[in-house]
C-alpha positions in Angstrom: 0.2 -0.1 0.2 3.0 2.4 0.9 3.4 2.2 -3.3 0.3 4.5 -3.6 1.4 7.6 -2.9 1.0 11.5 -3.9 4.5 11.5 -4.9 3.9 13.6 -7.8 2.6 17.2 -8.4 1.9 19.6 -11.1 1.0 23.6 -10.5 -2.0 24.7 -12.6 -4.9 27.0 -11.7 -3.2 28.8 -8.9 -2.2 25.5 -6.7 -0.1 22.9 -6.1 -1.2 19.6 -6.5 0.0 16.3 -5.6 -1.3 12.8 -6.9 -0.2 9.5 -7.5 -0.1 8.2 -11.2 0.4 4.4 -10.9 -0.4 1.4 -13.8 -0.4 1.4 -17.5 -3.8 1.4 -19.5 -6.5 3.6 -20.1 -6.6 6.2 -17.0 -9.4 6.6 -14.2 -9.3 9.6 -12.1 -10.2 9.2 -8.5 -11.2 12.2 -6.1 -11.8 12.1 -2.4 -14.3 13.8 -0.3 -14.2 16.3 2.2 -11.1 16.1 4.7 -9.8 13.1 2.9 -7.2 12.5 0.7 -6.6 9.9 -2.1 -5.9 7.0 0.7 -9.5 7.0 0.8 -9.4 4.5 -2.3 -6.9 1.9 -1.0 -9.0 -0.9 -1.9 -10.3 0.5 -5.4 -6.5 0.9 -6.7 -5.7 -2.4 -6.7 -8.3 -4.0 -8.0 -8.1 -1.4 -11.0 -4.8 -2.1 -11.7 -5.5 -5.6 -11.6 -8.3 -4.8 -14.3 -5.8 -3.0 -16.6 -6.3 0.6 -15.6 -4.1 3.8 -14.8 -4.5 5.0 -11.8 -4.4 8.7 -11.5 -5.6 9.6 -7.8 -4.7 13.4 -6.5 -5.4 15.3 -3.1 -7.4 17.9 -3.8 -6.9 21.6 -3.1 -6.3 22.2 0.7 -6.2 18.3 1.3 -3.1 15.7 1.8 -0.1 17.1 0.8 -1.8 19.4 -1.9 -1.2 23.0 -1.7 -3.1 24.9 1.5 -6.0 27.3 1.1 -7.5 29.9 3.1 -10.7 29.5 1.3 -12.1 26.7 -0.8 -14.7 26.4 -3.8 -15.9 23.2 -5.7 -15.4 25.6 -8.9 -11.8 25.9 -8.4 -11.4 21.8 -7.0 -13.5 20.7 -10.7 -10.8 23.3 -12.6 -7.5 21.7 -10.7 -8.6 18.2 -11.7 -9.3 19.8 -15.4 -5.8 21.2 -15.2 -4.4 17.8 -14.1 -6.3 16.0 -17.1 -4.9 18.7 -19.2 -1.2 18.4 -17.9 -1.3 14.7 -18.4 -3.0 14.4 -22.0 -5.4 11.8 -20.9 -8.2 11.2 -23.4 -11.6 11.0 -21.9 -10.2 9.5 -19.1 -12.9 7.2 -16.7 -13.9 9.1 -13.1 -14.6 8.1 -9.9 -15.3 10.4 -7.3 -16.6 9.9 -3.8 -18.6 12.8 -1.7 -17.1 16.3 -2.3 -15.2 14.3 -5.3 -18.5 13.0 -7.1 -19.8 17.2 -7.0 -16.1 18.2 -8.5 -16.6 15.4 -11.1 -20.7 16.3 -12.1 -18.8 20.3 -12.2 -16.2 19.0 -14.0 -18.3 17.3 -16.9 -20.9 20.3 -16.6 -18.6 22.6 -17.7 -16.1 21.2 -19.8 -18.4 18.2 -21.7 -16.6 15.3 -23.3 -13.4 15.9 -21.1 -14.8 12.5 -19.5 -15.2 8.9 -21.0 -17.5 7.6 -18.0 -18.1 8.9 -14.5 -19.8 7.5 -11.4 -20.1 9.5 -8.0 -21.2 8.2 -4.4 -22.6 10.4 -1.9 -22.9 13.7 -4.3 -25.6 16.9 -3.2 -26.5 19.7 -5.7 -27.0 22.3 -2.5 -26.1 22.0 1.5 -29.8 21.6 1.7 -29.1 17.8 0.0 -27.5 17.0 3.4 -29.5 15.5 6.2 -30.6 18.2 9.1 -28.3 16.5 11.5 -25.6 16.2 8.9 -25.8 19.7 8.4 -26.0 20.5 12.4 -23.0 18.3 13.0 -20.9 20.4 10.4 -21.7 23.6 11.5 -21.4 23.1 15.2 -17.7 21.5 14.0 -16.9 25.0 12.2 -17.9 27.0 14.9 -15.5 25.4 17.2 -12.8 25.1 14.5 -13.4 27.1 11.7 -12.6 25.6 8.7 -12.5 26.4 5.0 -13.2 22.8 4.1 -16.0 23.2 6.6 -17.5 26.1 5.6 -17.6 25.1 1.9 -20.1 22.0 2.5 -22.0 24.6 4.3 -22.3 27.5 1.6 -21.6 25.1 -1.5 -22.9 23.5 -4.2 -24.6 25.8 -5.9 -26.0 23.2 -8.9 -28.9 24.0 -10.7 -30.5 20.5 -11.9 -31.1 21.8 -15.2 -27.6 22.3 -15.7 -27.2 18.5 -15.5 -28.6 18.0 -19.0 -24.9 19.1 -20.2 -23.1 15.6 -18.9 -24.3 13.1 -22.2 -21.8 10.5 -20.6 -22.9 7.6 -18.8 -22.6 8.1 -14.9 -23.2 5.7 -12.2 -24.5 7.6 -8.9 -24.3 5.6 -5.7 -25.4 6.5 -2.4 -26.0 4.2 0.8 -29.0 3.2 2.3 -28.6 5.4 5.7 -26.2 8.2 3.9 -26.3 12.0 5.0 -27.4 12.9 1.7 -31.0 13.1 1.4 -33.1 10.3 -1.0 -34.8 12.9 -2.8 -31.4 14.8 -3.6 -29.8 11.6 -5.0 -33.2 10.9 -7.1 -33.1 14.8 -8.3 -29.4 13.6 -9.4 -31.0 10.7 -11.5 -33.5 12.4 -12.9 -31.5 15.2 -14.3 -28.5 13.2 -15.8 -29.4 12.1 -19.5 -27.5 9.0 -19.1 -27.4 8.4 -15.5 -28.2 4.8 -13.3 -28.6 5.1 -9.4 -27.5 2.4 -7.5 -28.8 2.3 -3.5 -26.1 0.1 -1.4 -28.6 -1.4 1.4 -27.1 -1.4 4.9 -24.3 1.1 4.1 -24.1 4.6 5.0 -22.0 7.4 3.4 -18.6 6.3 3.1 -18.6 2.6 4.8 -18.8 0.9 1.1 -16.3 2.7 -0.3 -13.7 2.6 2.3 -14.5 -0.5 4.6 -15.8 -3.3 2.0 -15.6 -4.5 -1.6 -19.1 -3.3 -2.5 -17.6 0.2 -4.6 -15.2 -2.4 -6.1 -17.8 -4.8 -7.4 -20.0 -1.6 -8.7 -17.1 -0.2 -10.5 -15.6 -3.2 -12.5 -19.3 -3.8 -13.6 -20.0 0.1 -14.6 -16.2 0.4 -15.9 -15.3 -3.2 -17.7 -11.9 -4.0 -17.9 -9.6 -1.7 -19.6 -9.2 -3.9 -22.2 -13.0 -3.4 -23.4 -12.9 0.1 -22.3 -9.8 0.1 -25.3 -12.2 -1.2 -28.1 -15.1 1.3 -26.9 -12.6 4.3 -27.7 -11.9 2.8 -30.8 -15.0 1.9 -31.8 -16.1 5.6 -30.8 -13.1 7.3 -33.2 -14.4 5.6 -36.3 -17.6 6.4 -35.1 -16.8 10.2 -35.4 -14.6 10.3 -38.5 -17.8 8.4 -40.4 -19.9 10.8 -38.7 -17.8 14.0 -39.8 -18.4 13.0 -43.6 -21.7 12.6 -43.1 -21.8 15.9 -42.2 -19.5 16.9 -44.8 -21.8 15.4 -47.2 -24.8 17.6 -45.6 -23.3 20.5 -45.8 -22.6 20.3 -49.4 -25.8 19.0 -50.3 -25.0 15.8 -51.0 -26.9 14.5 -48.4 -30.9 15.6 -47.5 -31.6 16.1 -43.8 -33.9 12.8 -43.8 -31.3 11.0 -45.7 -28.6 12.5 -43.2 -30.2 11.1 -40.5 -31.2 7.8 -41.9 -27.6 7.1 -42.4 -26.7 8.5 -39.0 -29.5 5.9 -37.3 -27.8 3.3 -39.3 -24.2 4.1 -38.8 -25.4 4.5 -34.7 -26.8 0.9 -34.6 -24.5 -1.1 -36.6 -21.9 0.1 -33.9 -24.0 -0.5 -31.2 -23.7 3.0 -29.6 -26.4 4.6 -28.2 -27.2 8.5 -30.2 -27.1 11.2 -28.0 -30.7 12.1 -26.4 -31.7 16.1 -27.7 -31.2 18.3 -24.9 -34.6 19.4 -23.0 
């Protein structure tokens, strides 16, 4: 386990970000929750490596060995991860974020659609009102005793309009514990506004027990992400689809295809390659 250290650094978006970079193959970015660091994923990292993935696990700003902060905002944290992905030259990496990491992932893909290939989020919320009253009161009391920018963050952010989730076109797995600190209706709201979201409620578990203490999240990620070889095949299929669609787009632009012929050809290409056409934005 000691080899899974955040021993690499980049400086971008105004902050020093430490991260672990382990293995080879298609990349998976893992982002932890508030008050934690990348060690949260000591169960998930070995499983992902066995599946043939390269794991990128940063410590968020103000956490672990990354740069300290006097104030903290989810939008900045999302841009940090974007900067890391760009700096490492990652092409549509898969992403898993727990708690704050889930919020960061949603914001990242909302503001930079198409950055990620697939995303899984656990215990995310759209606003502080999405926390249970007991959880909010506990955080508030702790922040009164020992004020912290990280605690203040959870009390004042995020502020995500559910309708804005429509910008996220990629497949998203949303998980929540049966006894989570996230209100059930908040999780349902997230899934209902994602064009390609699926929900898993983990029976008998709380906010993080199925992530840090058991193999449950490992199994969910293995099923959702698939083996790295499958990810590579899917990536090549989508690259081929993009090239052929570009040809159809050109034919449409030049008048060689009517709109009806274009739609029919695009539908046939999509079905032939076993892909899903993007749903129109509502």
